BALOBA-1460 file (C-alpha; in Angstrom, 3 decimals):
// residues 404
<rec num="1" residu="m" x="25.208" y="47.443" z="1.934"/>
<rec num="2" residu="k" x="22.973" y="45.133" z="3.922"/>
<rec num="3" residu="i" x="24.058" y="41.815" z="5.266"/>
<rec num="4" residu="y" x="21.850" y="39.691" z="3.000"/>
<rec num="5" residu="e" x="23.099" y="41.617" z="-0.064"/>
<rec num="6" residu="i" x="26.681" y="40.647" z="0.918"/>
<rec num="7" residu="a" x="25.572" y="37.053" z="1.326"/>
<rec num="8" residu="l" x="23.899" y="36.997" z="-2.109"/>
<rec num="9" residu="r" x="26.895" y="38.596" z="-3.743"/>
<rec num="10" residu="e" x="29.158" y="35.956" z="-2.136"/>
<rec num="11" residu="i" x="26.892" y="33.197" z="-3.483"/>
<rec num="12" residu="r" x="26.826" y="34.637" z="-6.925"/>
<rec num="13" residu="r" x="30.634" y="34.990" z="-6.930"/>
<rec num="14" residu="r" x="31.102" y="31.372" z="-5.821"/>
<rec num="15" residu="k" x="28.325" y="29.488" z="-7.697"/>
<rec num="16" residu="l" x="30.306" y="26.261" z="-8.140"/>
<rec num="17" residu="r" x="31.220" y="26.075" z="-4.452"/>
<rec num="18" residu="t" x="27.598" y="26.745" z="-3.509"/>
<rec num="19" residu="l" x="26.328" y="23.913" z="-5.723"/>
<rec num="20" residu="y" x="29.061" y="21.582" z="-4.427"/>
<rec num="21" residu="t" x="28.082" y="22.332" z="-0.828"/>
<rec num="22" residu="a" x="24.436" y="21.793" z="-1.631"/>
<rec num="23" residu="s" x="25.063" y="18.460" z="-3.517"/>
<rec num="24" residu="s" x="25.166" y="16.224" z="-0.406"/>
<rec num="25" residu="i" x="21.889" y="17.774" z="0.807"/>
<rec num="26" residu="v" x="20.277" y="17.201" z="-2.627"/>
<rec num="27" residu="i" x="21.202" y="13.507" z="-2.572"/>
<rec num="28" residu="s" x="19.892" y="12.959" z="0.992"/>
<rec num="29" residu="i" x="16.624" y="14.883" z="0.381"/>
<rec num="30" residu="a" x="16.064" y="12.930" z="-2.911"/>
<rec num="31" residu="l" x="16.508" y="9.599" z="-1.148"/>
<rec num="32" residu="l" x="14.200" y="10.786" z="1.659"/>
<rec num="33" residu="v" x="11.485" y="12.051" z="-0.725"/>
<rec num="34" residu="g" x="11.678" y="8.907" z="-2.899"/>
<rec num="35" residu="t" x="11.412" y="6.603" z="0.089"/>
<rec num="36" residu="v" x="8.518" y="8.453" z="1.646"/>
<rec num="37" residu="l" x="6.514" y="8.639" z="-1.653"/>
<rec num="38" residu="v" x="7.005" y="4.936" z="-2.529"/>
<rec num="39" residu="g" x="6.479" y="3.883" z="1.046"/>
<rec num="40" residu="a" x="3.260" y="5.882" z="1.342"/>
<rec num="41" residu="a" x="1.986" y="4.454" z="-1.911"/>
<rec num="42" residu="g" x="2.786" y="0.900" z="-0.747"/>
<rec num="43" residu="q" x="1.074" y="1.500" z="2.642"/>
<rec num="44" residu="k" x="-2.076" y="2.845" z="0.926"/>
<rec num="45" residu="d" x="-2.174" y="-0.049" z="-1.468"/>
<rec num="46" residu="l" x="-2.015" y="-2.530" z="1.417"/>
<rec num="47" residu="m" x="-4.661" y="-0.686" z="3.359"/>
<rec num="48" residu="l" x="-6.948" y="-0.888" z="0.322"/>
<rec num="49" residu="t" x="-6.242" y="-4.586" z="0.111"/>
<rec num="50" residu="i" x="-7.164" y="-4.942" z="3.797"/>
<rec num="51" residu="t" x="-10.357" y="-2.927" z="3.226"/>
<rec num="52" residu="r" x="-11.283" y="-5.070" z="0.196"/>
<rec num="53" residu="y" x="-10.486" y="-8.503" z="1.622"/>
<rec num="54" residu="g" x="-9.956" y="-7.800" z="5.301"/>
<rec num="55" residu="h" x="-13.528" y="-8.322" z="6.538"/>
<rec num="56" residu="s" x="-13.976" y="-11.722" z="4.954"/>
<rec num="57" residu="l" x="-13.751" y="-15.367" z="5.973"/>
<rec num="58" residu="t" x="-13.284" y="-18.356" z="3.734"/>
<rec num="59" residu="i" x="-14.647" y="-21.625" z="5.180"/>
<rec num="60" residu="f" x="-13.234" y="-24.852" z="3.724"/>
<rec num="61" residu="p" x="-13.803" y="-28.554" z="4.472"/>
<rec num="62" residu="a" x="-11.361" y="-29.409" z="7.294"/>
<rec num="63" residu="t" x="-9.573" y="-31.976" z="5.153"/>
<rec num="64" residu="s" x="-9.288" y="-29.897" z="1.946"/>
<rec num="65" residu="a" x="-5.660" y="-28.962" z="2.698"/>
<rec num="66" residu="e" x="-4.591" y="-32.496" z="1.885"/>
<rec num="67" residu="v" x="-5.284" y="-32.092" z="-1.854"/>
<rec num="68" residu="s" x="-5.516" y="-29.254" z="-4.290"/>
<rec num="69" residu="l" x="-7.175" y="-28.509" z="-7.639"/>
<rec num="70" residu="q" x="-5.071" y="-27.007" z="-10.359"/>
<rec num="71" residu="r" x="-2.753" y="-25.477" z="-7.733"/>
<rec num="72" residu="f" x="-5.447" y="-23.102" z="-6.523"/>
<rec num="73" residu="g" x="-5.441" y="-24.740" z="-3.122"/>
<rec num="74" residu="i" x="-9.044" y="-25.716" z="-3.688"/>
<rec num="75" residu="g" x="-10.099" y="-29.089" z="-2.248"/>
<rec num="76" residu="s" x="-11.318" y="-31.946" z="-4.393"/>
<rec num="77" residu="g" x="-13.256" y="-34.857" z="-3.072"/>
<rec num="78" residu="h" x="-14.174" y="-33.048" z="0.188"/>
<rec num="79" residu="y" x="-17.296" y="-30.951" z="0.588"/>
<rec num="80" residu="i" x="-19.354" y="-29.013" z="3.013"/>
<rec num="81" residu="p" x="-22.971" y="-30.107" z="3.168"/>
<rec num="82" residu="e" x="-25.284" y="-27.184" z="2.515"/>
<rec num="83" residu="e" x="-27.351" y="-28.248" z="5.523"/>
<rec num="84" residu="a" x="-24.360" y="-27.205" z="7.731"/>
<rec num="85" residu="i" x="-24.416" y="-23.605" z="6.448"/>
<rec num="86" residu="p" x="-27.260" y="-22.439" z="8.855"/>
<rec num="87" residu="e" x="-25.199" y="-23.723" z="11.833"/>
<rec num="88" residu="i" x="-22.160" y="-21.907" z="10.495"/>
<rec num="89" residu="k" x="-24.283" y="-18.662" z="10.242"/>
<rec num="90" residu="r" x="-25.538" y="-19.111" z="13.795"/>
<rec num="91" residu="v" x="-22.064" y="-19.514" z="15.211"/>
<rec num="92" residu="y" x="-20.755" y="-16.600" z="13.082"/>
<rec num="93" residu="d" x="-23.530" y="-14.191" z="14.142"/>
<rec num="94" residu="h" x="-23.206" y="-15.156" z="17.817"/>
<rec num="95" residu="a" x="-19.448" y="-14.558" z="17.737"/>
<rec num="96" residu="i" x="-19.829" y="-11.163" z="15.974"/>
<rec num="97" residu="r" x="-22.392" y="-9.957" z="18.489"/>
<rec num="98" residu="a" x="-20.290" y="-11.155" z="21.381"/>
<rec num="99" residu="g" x="-17.308" y="-9.357" z="19.956"/>
<rec num="100" residu="w" x="-19.251" y="-6.107" z="19.648"/>
<rec num="101" residu="q" x="-20.620" y="-6.456" z="23.110"/>
<rec num="102" residu="k" x="-16.980" y="-6.739" z="24.420"/>
<rec num="103" residu="k" x="-16.325" y="-3.450" z="22.690"/>
<rec num="104" residu="g" x="-19.334" y="-1.895" z="24.207"/>
<rec num="105" residu="g" x="-21.117" y="-0.790" z="21.077"/>
<rec num="106" residu="l" x="-21.320" y="-1.021" z="17.336"/>
<rec num="107" residu="v" x="-20.082" y="1.198" z="14.444"/>
<rec num="108" residu="l" x="-21.801" y="0.279" z="11.192"/>
<rec num="109" residu="d" x="-20.232" y="0.869" z="7.776"/>
<rec num="110" residu="g" x="-20.652" y="4.511" z="6.772"/>
<rec num="111" residu="g" x="-19.984" y="5.582" z="10.364"/>
<rec num="112" residu="t" x="-23.483" y="4.997" z="11.661"/>
<rec num="113" residu="i" x="-23.539" y="4.138" z="15.324"/>
<rec num="114" residu="g" x="-26.043" y="1.590" z="16.578"/>
<rec num="115" residu="g" x="-26.579" y="-1.273" z="19.013"/>
<rec num="116" residu="v" x="-25.564" y="-4.874" z="18.733"/>
<rec num="117" residu="d" x="-29.016" y="-5.764" z="17.382"/>
<rec num="118" residu="n" x="-28.705" y="-3.188" z="14.554"/>
<rec num="119" residu="f" x="-25.931" y="-4.538" z="12.342"/>
<rec num="120" residu="q" x="-26.307" y="-5.729" z="8.766"/>
<rec num="121" residu="e" x="-26.074" y="-9.496" z="8.339"/>
<rec num="122" residu="a" x="-23.035" y="-10.952" z="6.621"/>
<rec num="123" residu="i" x="-23.104" y="-12.263" z="3.075"/>
<rec num="124" residu="f" x="-22.675" y="-16.057" z="2.759"/>
<rec num="125" residu="a" x="-21.608" y="-17.046" z="-0.742"/>
<rec num="126" residu="p" x="-21.072" y="-20.782" z="-1.204"/>
<rec num="127" residu="r" x="-19.178" y="-22.203" z="-4.186"/>
<rec num="128" residu="l" x="-18.835" y="-25.618" z="-5.715"/>
<rec num="129" residu="y" x="-15.631" y="-26.376" z="-7.669"/>
<rec num="130" residu="e" x="-15.377" y="-29.218" z="-10.107"/>
<rec num="131" residu="e" x="-12.771" y="-29.975" z="-12.801"/>
<rec num="132" residu="t" x="-13.626" y="-30.833" z="-16.330"/>
<rec num="133" residu="t" x="-12.363" y="-30.477" z="-19.909"/>
<rec num="134" residu="l" x="-13.582" y="-27.576" z="-22.076"/>
<rec num="135" residu="q" x="-12.267" y="-26.540" z="-25.423"/>
<rec num="136" residu="g" x="-9.560" y="-29.192" z="-25.054"/>
<rec num="137" residu="r" x="-8.299" y="-27.774" z="-21.799"/>
<rec num="138" residu="r" x="-8.634" y="-28.770" z="-18.168"/>
<rec num="139" residu="v" x="-10.544" y="-26.103" z="-16.339"/>
<rec num="140" residu="v" x="-12.275" y="-25.485" z="-13.044"/>
<rec num="141" residu="v" x="-16.047" y="-24.908" z="-13.224"/>
<rec num="142" residu="a" x="-17.481" y="-22.974" z="-10.217"/>
<rec num="143" residu="g" x="-21.051" y="-23.043" z="-9.178"/>
<rec num="144" residu="l" x="-22.287" y="-19.968" z="-7.257"/>
<rec num="145" residu="l" x="-25.302" y="-18.093" z="-6.074"/>
<rec num="146" residu="p" x="-25.275" y="-14.966" z="-8.312"/>
<rec num="147" residu="d" x="-26.912" y="-12.538" z="-5.865"/>
<rec num="148" residu="a" x="-24.700" y="-13.497" z="-2.914"/>
<rec num="149" residu="e" x="-21.565" y="-13.786" z="-5.053"/>
<rec num="150" residu="y" x="-21.947" y="-10.327" z="-6.602"/>
<rec num="151" residu="k" x="-22.247" y="-8.738" z="-3.114"/>
<rec num="152" residu="a" x="-19.283" y="-10.718" z="-1.736"/>
<rec num="153" residu="r" x="-17.075" y="-9.932" z="-4.715"/>
<rec num="154" residu="f" x="-18.168" y="-6.374" z="-5.301"/>
<rec num="155" residu="w" x="-15.003" y="-5.629" z="-7.285"/>
<rec num="156" residu="w" x="-16.070" y="-7.978" z="-10.125"/>
<rec num="157" residu="e" x="-16.565" y="-6.116" z="-13.388"/>
<rec num="158" residu="v" x="-17.694" y="-7.474" z="-16.764"/>
<rec num="159" residu="d" x="-15.266" y="-6.970" z="-19.680"/>
<rec num="160" residu="d" x="-17.899" y="-8.066" z="-22.179"/>
<rec num="161" residu="g" x="-21.549" y="-9.144" z="-22.048"/>
<rec num="162" residu="r" x="-23.211" y="-9.245" z="-18.566"/>
<rec num="163" residu="l" x="-23.287" y="-11.223" z="-15.367"/>
<rec num="164" residu="i" x="-25.218" y="-14.431" z="-15.312"/>
<rec num="165" residu="n" x="-28.861" y="-14.432" z="-14.257"/>
<rec num="166" residu="g" x="-30.182" y="-17.748" z="-15.673"/>
<rec num="167" residu="r" x="-29.661" y="-21.423" z="-14.863"/>
<rec num="168" residu="n" x="-28.299" y="-22.261" z="-18.351"/>
<rec num="169" residu="e" x="-25.797" y="-19.394" z="-18.577"/>
<rec num="170" residu="v" x="-22.142" y="-19.238" z="-17.668"/>
<rec num="171" residu="m" x="-19.564" y="-16.567" z="-17.271"/>
<rec num="172" residu="v" x="-15.836" y="-17.100" z="-18.067"/>
<rec num="173" residu="g" x="-12.705" y="-15.567" z="-16.719"/>
<rec num="174" residu="k" x="-10.622" y="-13.230" z="-18.885"/>
<rec num="175" residu="v" x="-7.645" y="-15.533" z="-19.273"/>
<rec num="176" residu="f" x="-9.816" y="-18.531" z="-20.138"/>
<rec num="177" residu="a" x="-11.557" y="-16.473" z="-22.776"/>
<rec num="178" residu="d" x="-8.227" y="-15.215" z="-24.266"/>
<rec num="179" residu="v" x="-6.659" y="-18.678" z="-24.332"/>
<rec num="180" residu="t" x="-9.647" y="-20.551" z="-25.804"/>
<rec num="181" residu="g" x="-10.913" y="-17.777" z="-28.049"/>
<rec num="182" residu="v" x="-14.503" y="-18.095" z="-26.785"/>
<rec num="183" residu="k" x="-16.749" y="-15.022" z="-26.810"/>
<rec num="184" residu="v" x="-20.085" y="-13.885" z="-25.575"/>
<rec num="185" residu="g" x="-22.962" y="-15.847" z="-27.155"/>
<rec num="186" residu="d" x="-20.903" y="-19.017" z="-27.713"/>
<rec num="187" residu="v" x="-22.019" y="-22.240" z="-26.069"/>
<rec num="188" residu="l" x="-20.004" y="-24.622" z="-23.877"/>
<rec num="189" residu="d" x="-20.743" y="-28.333" z="-23.474"/>
<rec num="190" residu="i" x="-20.180" y="-28.990" z="-19.742"/>
<rec num="191" residu="n" x="-20.552" y="-32.689" z="-18.986"/>
<rec num="192" residu="g" x="-23.270" y="-33.069" z="-21.676"/>
<rec num="193" residu="h" x="-25.114" y="-29.852" z="-20.699"/>
<rec num="194" residu="v" x="-25.070" y="-27.054" z="-23.240"/>
<rec num="195" residu="m" x="-24.699" y="-23.688" z="-21.579"/>
<rec num="196" residu="k" x="-24.470" y="-20.164" z="-23.192"/>
<rec num="197" residu="i" x="-21.687" y="-17.724" z="-22.329"/>
<rec num="198" residu="a" x="-23.426" y="-14.560" z="-20.986"/>
<rec num="199" residu="g" x="-20.323" y="-12.538" z="-20.061"/>
<rec num="200" residu="i" x="-16.512" y="-12.371" z="-19.711"/>
<rec num="201" residu="l" x="-15.147" y="-11.142" z="-16.394"/>
<rec num="202" residu="r" x="-12.543" y="-8.367" z="-16.425"/>
<rec num="203" residu="e" x="-9.141" y="-9.628" z="-15.278"/>
<rec num="204" residu="t" x="-8.826" y="-9.772" z="-11.512"/>
<rec num="205" residu="d" x="-5.288" y="-11.181" z="-11.065"/>
<rec num="206" residu="s" x="-6.747" y="-14.141" z="-9.235"/>
<rec num="207" residu="p" x="-7.739" y="-17.796" z="-9.964"/>
<rec num="208" residu="d" x="-11.117" y="-16.390" z="-11.100"/>
<rec num="209" residu="d" x="-9.468" y="-15.417" z="-14.368"/>
<rec num="210" residu="y" x="-9.049" y="-19.104" z="-15.360"/>
<rec num="211" residu="m" x="-12.513" y="-20.394" z="-14.323"/>
<rec num="212" residu="v" x="-15.959" y="-20.834" z="-15.744"/>
<rec num="213" residu="f" x="-18.833" y="-19.795" z="-13.481"/>
<rec num="214" residu="g" x="-22.413" y="-21.094" z="-13.523"/>
<rec num="215" residu="e" x="-25.420" y="-21.001" z="-11.222"/>
<rec num="216" residu="l" x="-24.894" y="-23.262" z="-8.197"/>
<rec num="217" residu="r" x="-27.934" y="-25.525" z="-8.547"/>
<rec num="218" residu="t" x="-27.147" y="-26.137" z="-12.233"/>
<rec num="219" residu="i" x="-23.500" y="-27.020" z="-11.609"/>
<rec num="220" residu="q" x="-24.440" y="-29.306" z="-8.700"/>
<rec num="221" residu="q" x="-26.838" y="-31.138" z="-11.043"/>
<rec num="222" residu="v" x="-24.311" y="-31.296" z="-13.886"/>
<rec num="223" residu="f" x="-21.678" y="-32.967" z="-11.734"/>
<rec num="224" residu="g" x="-24.112" y="-34.924" z="-9.444"/>
<rec num="225" residu="k" x="-23.113" y="-32.942" z="-6.323"/>
<rec num="226" residu="q" x="-26.547" y="-31.864" z="-5.098"/>
<rec num="227" residu="g" x="-26.492" y="-30.399" z="-1.618"/>
<rec num="228" residu="l" x="-22.636" y="-30.028" z="-1.539"/>
<rec num="229" residu="v" x="-20.363" y="-27.048" z="-1.796"/>
<rec num="230" residu="s" x="-16.536" y="-26.752" z="-1.794"/>
<rec num="231" residu="l" x="-16.264" y="-23.679" z="0.313"/>
<rec num="232" residu="v" x="-18.236" y="-20.701" z="1.679"/>
<rec num="233" residu="n" x="-17.048" y="-17.100" z="1.383"/>
<rec num="234" residu="v" x="-18.305" y="-14.856" z="4.191"/>
<rec num="235" residu="r" x="-18.168" y="-11.103" z="3.798"/>
<rec num="236" residu="a" x="-18.893" y="-9.063" z="6.885"/>
<rec num="237" residu="m" x="-20.951" y="-5.943" z="6.176"/>
<rec num="238" residu="c" x="-19.481" y="-3.627" z="8.771"/>
<rec num="239" residu="n" x="-16.072" y="-1.986" z="9.231"/>
<rec num="240" residu="y" x="-13.937" y="-3.261" z="12.118"/>
<rec num="241" residu="c" x="-16.141" y="-6.381" z="12.535"/>
<rec num="242" residu="p" x="-14.475" y="-8.767" z="14.988"/>
<rec num="243" residu="v" x="-14.003" y="-11.287" z="12.182"/>
<rec num="244" residu="g" x="-11.095" y="-12.897" z="13.989"/>
<rec num="245" residu="e" x="-13.412" y="-13.949" z="16.863"/>
<rec num="246" residu="a" x="-15.863" y="-15.411" z="14.411"/>
<rec num="247" residu="e" x="-13.023" y="-17.327" z="12.771"/>
<rec num="248" residu="l" x="-11.989" y="-18.780" z="16.105"/>
<rec num="249" residu="a" x="-15.536" y="-19.648" z="17.098"/>
<rec num="250" residu="i" x="-16.242" y="-21.476" z="13.821"/>
<rec num="251" residu="n" x="-13.046" y="-23.451" z="14.107"/>
<rec num="252" residu="q" x="-13.837" y="-24.445" z="17.712"/>
<rec num="253" residu="k" x="-17.575" y="-25.095" z="17.420"/>
<rec num="254" residu="v" x="-18.309" y="-26.381" z="13.845"/>
<rec num="255" residu="v" x="-16.977" y="-29.876" z="13.220"/>
<rec num="256" residu="g" x="-15.545" y="-30.608" z="9.780"/>
<rec num="257" residu="v" x="-14.811" y="-27.077" z="8.535"/>
<rec num="258" residu="r" x="-11.841" y="-24.689" z="8.829"/>
<rec num="259" residu="a" x="-12.240" y="-20.933" z="8.684"/>
<rec num="260" residu="t" x="-9.504" y="-18.602" z="7.480"/>
<rec num="261" residu="s" x="-9.517" y="-14.839" z="7.710"/>
<rec num="262" residu="q" x="-7.772" y="-12.893" z="4.879"/>
<rec num="263" residu="r" x="-7.475" y="-9.956" z="7.339"/>
<rec num="264" residu="e" x="-4.799" y="-11.702" z="9.268"/>
<rec num="265" residu="i" x="-2.694" y="-12.304" z="6.113"/>
<rec num="266" residu="a" x="-3.151" y="-8.692" z="4.924"/>
<rec num="267" residu="t" x="-2.373" y="-7.265" z="8.271"/>
<rec num="268" residu="a" x="0.856" y="-9.316" z="8.561"/>
<rec num="269" residu="q" x="1.858" y="-8.061" z="5.089"/>
<rec num="270" residu="h" x="1.124" y="-4.469" z="6.196"/>
<rec num="271" residu="k" x="3.305" y="-4.835" z="9.306"/>
<rec num="272" residu="i" x="6.213" y="-6.362" z="7.296"/>
<rec num="273" residu="f" x="6.012" y="-3.570" z="4.727"/>
<rec num="274" residu="r" x="5.843" y="-0.900" z="7.507"/>
<rec num="275" residu="n" x="8.908" y="-2.380" z="9.223"/>
<rec num="276" residu="v" x="10.914" y="-2.544" z="5.990"/>
<rec num="277" residu="t" x="9.933" y="1.068" z="5.165"/>
<rec num="278" residu="g" x="10.969" y="2.112" z="8.676"/>
<rec num="279" residu="v" x="14.479" y="0.517" z="8.288"/>
<rec num="280" residu="i" x="14.969" y="2.210" z="4.924"/>
<rec num="281" residu="l" x="13.831" y="5.559" z="6.382"/>
<rec num="282" residu="g" x="16.299" y="5.114" z="9.187"/>
<rec num="283" residu="l" x="19.133" y="4.576" z="6.681"/>
<rec num="284" residu="v" x="18.047" y="7.609" z="4.721"/>
<rec num="285" residu="l" x="17.978" y="9.754" z="7.895"/>
<rec num="286" residu="l" x="21.486" y="8.485" z="8.627"/>
<rec num="287" residu="s" x="22.560" y="9.712" z="5.191"/>
<rec num="288" residu="l" x="20.980" y="13.112" z="6.100"/>
<rec num="289" residu="i" x="23.182" y="13.216" z="9.183"/>
<rec num="290" residu="i" x="26.220" y="12.357" z="7.087"/>
<rec num="291" residu="a" x="25.187" y="15.166" z="4.638"/>
<rec num="292" residu="c" x="24.995" y="17.500" z="7.554"/>
<rec num="293" residu="m" x="28.579" y="16.542" z="8.569"/>
<rec num="294" residu="a" x="29.778" y="16.964" z="4.945"/>
<rec num="295" residu="v" x="28.305" y="20.476" z="4.801"/>
<rec num="296" residu="f" x="29.888" y="21.252" z="8.146"/>
<rec num="297" residu="n" x="33.330" y="20.320" z="6.813"/>
<rec num="298" residu="m" x="32.833" y="22.236" z="3.659"/>
<rec num="299" residu="v" x="31.626" y="25.369" z="5.451"/>
<rec num="300" residu="l" x="34.480" y="25.119" z="7.997"/>
<rec num="301" residu="g" x="36.990" y="24.974" z="5.154"/>
<rec num="302" residu="t" x="35.321" y="27.800" z="3.312"/>
<rec num="303" residu="i" x="35.329" y="30.038" z="6.348"/>
<rec num="304" residu="h" x="39.008" y="29.394" z="6.880"/>
<rec num="305" residu="n" x="39.626" y="30.574" z="3.284"/>
<rec num="306" residu="r" x="37.512" y="33.656" z="3.958"/>
<rec num="307" residu="i" x="39.275" y="34.640" z="7.163"/>
<rec num="308" residu="r" x="40.766" y="37.759" z="5.572"/>
<rec num="309" residu="e" x="37.286" y="38.902" z="4.511"/>
<rec num="310" residu="v" x="36.073" y="38.304" z="8.106"/>
<rec num="311" residu="g" x="38.970" y="40.426" z="9.442"/>
<rec num="312" residu="l" x="38.197" y="43.178" z="7.031"/>
<rec num="313" residu="l" x="34.537" y="43.171" z="7.986"/>
<rec num="314" residu="k" x="35.625" y="43.358" z="11.705"/>
<rec num="315" residu="v" x="37.825" y="46.396" z="10.950"/>
<rec num="316" residu="l" x="34.853" y="48.075" z="9.199"/>
<rec num="317" residu="g" x="32.791" y="47.588" z="12.340"/>
<rec num="318" residu="a" x="30.860" y="44.346" z="11.647"/>
<rec num="319" residu="s" x="29.461" y="42.909" z="14.911"/>
<rec num="320" residu="r" x="29.294" y="39.229" z="15.878"/>
<rec num="321" residu="g" x="25.598" y="39.221" z="15.140"/>
<rec num="322" residu="q" x="26.170" y="40.612" z="11.632"/>
<rec num="323" residu="l" x="28.807" y="38.008" z="10.830"/>
<rec num="324" residu="l" x="26.574" y="35.267" z="12.235"/>
<rec num="325" residu="r" x="23.699" y="36.479" z="10.029"/>
<rec num="326" residu="l" x="25.996" y="36.646" z="6.976"/>
<rec num="327" residu="f" x="26.852" y="32.962" z="7.155"/>
<rec num="328" residu="t" x="23.363" y="31.983" z="8.218"/>
<rec num="329" residu="y" x="21.881" y="33.680" z="5.077"/>
<rec num="330" residu="e" x="24.262" y="31.744" z="2.945"/>
<rec num="331" residu="a" x="23.299" y="28.474" z="4.702"/>
<rec num="332" residu="l" x="19.596" y="29.342" z="4.197"/>
<rec num="333" residu="f" x="20.171" y="29.792" z="0.474"/>
<rec num="334" residu="v" x="22.154" y="26.546" z="0.175"/>
<rec num="335" residu="g" x="19.479" y="24.667" z="2.126"/>
<rec num="336" residu="m" x="16.600" y="25.972" z="-0.004"/>
<rec num="337" residu="v" x="18.392" y="25.227" z="-3.254"/>
<rec num="338" residu="g" x="19.258" y="21.721" z="-1.964"/>
<rec num="339" residu="g" x="15.663" y="21.200" z="-0.831"/>
<rec num="340" residu="v" x="14.072" y="22.204" z="-4.161"/>
<rec num="341" residu="i" x="16.434" y="20.253" z="-6.315"/>
<rec num="342" residu="g" x="16.343" y="17.333" z="-3.882"/>
<rec num="343" residu="y" x="12.554" y="17.176" z="-3.922"/>
<rec num="344" residu="a" x="12.399" y="17.282" z="-7.701"/>
<rec num="345" residu="a" x="15.007" y="14.477" z="-7.913"/>
<rec num="346" residu="g" x="13.201" y="12.439" z="-5.291"/>
<rec num="347" residu="h" x="9.868" y="12.790" z="-7.029"/>
<rec num="348" residu="l" x="11.350" y="11.771" z="-10.270"/>
<rec num="349" residu="l" x="12.991" y="8.759" z="-8.562"/>
<rec num="350" residu="a" x="9.675" y="7.758" z="-6.978"/>
<rec num="351" residu="v" x="7.625" y="7.910" z="-10.207"/>
<rec num="352" residu="t" x="10.362" y="6.015" z="-12.045"/>
<rec num="353" residu="v" x="11.069" y="3.265" z="-9.530"/>
<rec num="354" residu="g" x="7.667" y="3.169" z="-7.777"/>
<rec num="355" residu="p" x="5.654" y="1.486" z="-10.609"/>
<rec num="356" residu="w" x="8.459" y="-1.078" z="-11.034"/>
<rec num="357" residu="l" x="8.428" y="-2.018" z="-7.278"/>
<rec num="358" residu="l" x="4.682" y="-1.600" z="-6.720"/>
<rec num="359" residu="p" x="2.766" y="-1.798" z="-10.031"/>
<rec num="360" residu="s" x="-0.695" y="-1.411" z="-8.397"/>
<rec num="361" residu="a" x="0.292" y="1.536" z="-6.152"/>
<rec num="362" residu="p" x="0.197" y="4.952" z="-7.800"/>
<rec num="363" residu="i" x="2.570" y="7.528" z="-6.515"/>
<rec num="364" residu="e" x="0.692" y="10.417" z="-4.880"/>
<rec num="365" residu="t" x="1.960" y="13.650" z="-3.402"/>
<rec num="366" residu="r" x="0.654" y="16.310" z="-1.039"/>
<rec num="367" residu="w" x="0.967" y="20.063" z="-1.289"/>
<rec num="368" residu="w" x="3.069" y="20.190" z="1.829"/>
<rec num="369" residu="y" x="5.638" y="17.608" z="0.797"/>
<rec num="370" residu="p" x="7.858" y="20.138" z="-1.108"/>
<rec num="371" residu="l" x="7.631" y="22.568" z="1.784"/>
<rec num="372" residu="a" x="8.643" y="19.882" z="4.235"/>
<rec num="373" residu="a" x="11.593" y="18.841" z="2.009"/>
<rec num="374" residu="v" x="12.826" y="22.397" z="1.761"/>
<rec num="375" residu="a" x="12.364" y="22.989" z="5.528"/>
<rec num="376" residu="i" x="14.332" y="19.827" z="6.371"/>
<rec num="377" residu="a" x="17.130" y="20.767" z="3.916"/>
<rec num="378" residu="t" x="17.283" y="24.345" z="5.285"/>
<rec num="379" residu="l" x="17.440" y="23.171" z="8.903"/>
<rec num="380" residu="t" x="20.160" y="20.695" z="8.011"/>
<rec num="381" residu="s" x="22.166" y="23.399" z="6.239"/>
<rec num="382" residu="v" x="21.753" y="25.966" z="9.046"/>
<rec num="383" residu="a" x="22.584" y="23.378" z="11.663"/>
<rec num="384" residu="a" x="25.820" y="22.420" z="9.886"/>
<rec num="385" residu="t" x="26.857" y="26.099" z="9.479"/>
<rec num="386" residu="l" x="25.959" y="27.277" z="12.972"/>
<rec num="387" residu="y" x="29.124" y="26.201" z="14.811"/>
<rec num="388" residu="p" x="31.628" y="27.407" z="12.158"/>
<rec num="389" residu="a" x="29.720" y="30.737" z="11.985"/>
<rec num="390" residu="l" x="29.735" y="31.102" z="15.817"/>
<rec num="391" residu="h" x="33.515" y="30.276" z="15.843"/>
<rec num="392" residu="v" x="34.443" y="32.801" z="13.176"/>
<rec num="393" residu="s" x="32.248" y="35.522" z="14.654"/>
<rec num="394" residu="r" x="34.346" y="35.461" z="17.876"/>
<rec num="395" residu="i" x="37.628" y="36.014" z="16.071"/>
<rec num="396" residu="r" x="39.086" y="39.447" z="16.542"/>
<rec num="397" residu="a" x="40.360" y="41.434" z="13.565"/>
<rec num="398" residu="v" x="44.025" y="41.097" z="14.674"/>
<rec num="399" residu="e" x="43.672" y="37.368" z="14.976"/>
<rec num="400" residu="a" x="42.031" y="37.165" z="11.543"/>
<rec num="401" residu="f" x="44.878" y="38.919" z="9.838"/>
<rec num="402" residu="g" x="47.419" y="37.120" z="11.928"/>
<rec num="403" residu="a" x="46.104" y="33.808" z="10.798"/>
<rec num="404" residu="l" x="47.038" y="34.534" z="7.142"/>
């Protein structure tokens, strides 16, 4: 009979012991797989957030932090004159070009390589916010430039109707529409001006869901704020744009405004999440080491109980290599069983807990994840078995029977 056949026969004969030995590996691999899958989903979700918002600046009046409008952090009573926007553009463009020159080149979105004079200009989307009463509720009305706004907020989608394209049309957020019961085609009386609802925005999980949007010039006229805006959203049109340098330059050179980059916030969140995931992975790896020690103790005890079998094999002429292979084959089987069951349990854990922890981050897997889980489990099992197997392979037949 071949060595692996003896190993398989021993495993079939002691199924319960084999499963018990593999249980600690199953738990550790399940925790490892669950942590990796949920962590990877969270990292990807944060990177998408950085990609979506990361290359943008928001420019407020410098004093807008003193007051807020409906808890949105939007200033009231402080404005940016539209005549200041060209100067803001000039400072922004100069800072972006200087930033690229420091890097020695330019990489446009889509991977196109060009010079510093070849980049696409940023989108400047000013907004005016005013508070009023509509349908018996206090609401924020936002004036915007449709063409610039649709480019800056490319993730906007219409739930019903269409985007606004006329001066007497408005678009409402999803929550506002649900709460007030308005629908496409209805009219709203905004400060004595009758305006038709052209569309309802799909929910964005942002303050936009509660607002009413109209064309900037119309809203300025309705509220008597001609030539004034509450903020300017700036969307850079190239990946890896040095937006941070533009933010610094605007804050230093343009009096009366304050620029804030969402990239810094998103990047900080990404670092925090990565650090937390690293700590959890460290604890999981520690549990894997503990599992390895548990397997070591169980194998050591099992080998002691099988000392007579070892002595008999020695008498029948089994070499040290054959005995070593016998126990290694058993460890390989235990590791593979532990890896397969552990991966399945870990994946189930991730798809169960992941949506609860990170609702917007779908759990994704790769073809090599199960292979890696089985490989780690097998290596752990073999490493835990190696020393006891080496020890027992050195025992002489006389010593084996004498130990009984």
